C-alpha positions, 0 to 999 in steps of 0.5 A: 466110509460105512457106518455100522450101528449096533445096539451096544456100540457104534463102529466105523469101518474104512475101505482101503481099496481107494488107498491101495489103488492110489499107491499102485498108480504112484509106484507105476509112475515112478518106474515100477519097483526099480527105485527111480526113473530112467531105463536100466536097459541103456547100453554101456558104450563108453570106454573107461578113462585111463590116467597115466601116473607121471609123464607120458614120455620118459628119458633115462640114461643107459643102465639107470634103474627104471620103475614104471609109474603105472596108470589108473582107470575109471568107468562111468558105469563100473567105477574103478577098473583094472589096468593091464600093462604090457611092454618092457624097458631094457635099460642096458640097450639104448633105444625107444620102448613103449609101455601100453596100458589097457582098461576094459569095463564089464560091458567090453568097452576098451581103451589104451594109452601108451608111455614112451621110455627112451634109453639114451647115452647120457654120458658125455665123451671124455677127450684125452690129449696125447700131447701138451695142452698148448703147442707152438707152431711157427708160420710155415711150419708143419704140425703133426699131432702126436699119436698115442702108441698102443703097447704091442703084443708079441709072442715068444716062440 
């Protein structure tokens, strides 16, 4: 601190140099002007995490309507990321179908998850009797099941 004396008044002046140097050292110790510690150069190597909505295995009857429940994905750096869905289910054809979900973050890290959809014949067969519901057969007799006769098609010349 310097004091300047003049005939009409006394003035005090301050040197700002020590304060500016201190402020510069504090900012440098905190990581410059990036706003905090840590390195902004750490590579993003973690893939997003996919969460299926609903079950990972679904079984439905043939010709039943199927609506996929979908999936969501989050990434440790990018937050919510888009999920791409591939695959289809033909409910008119009995079989097993795979729906694949893929999520990729901005760094190119990718992950997939699948759902298996099984289309099955869920209708029990119907049995129709061609004879009576009860049949009496005597010991040593032969039993012959009545045959359902199909109408015969004939052509008239």
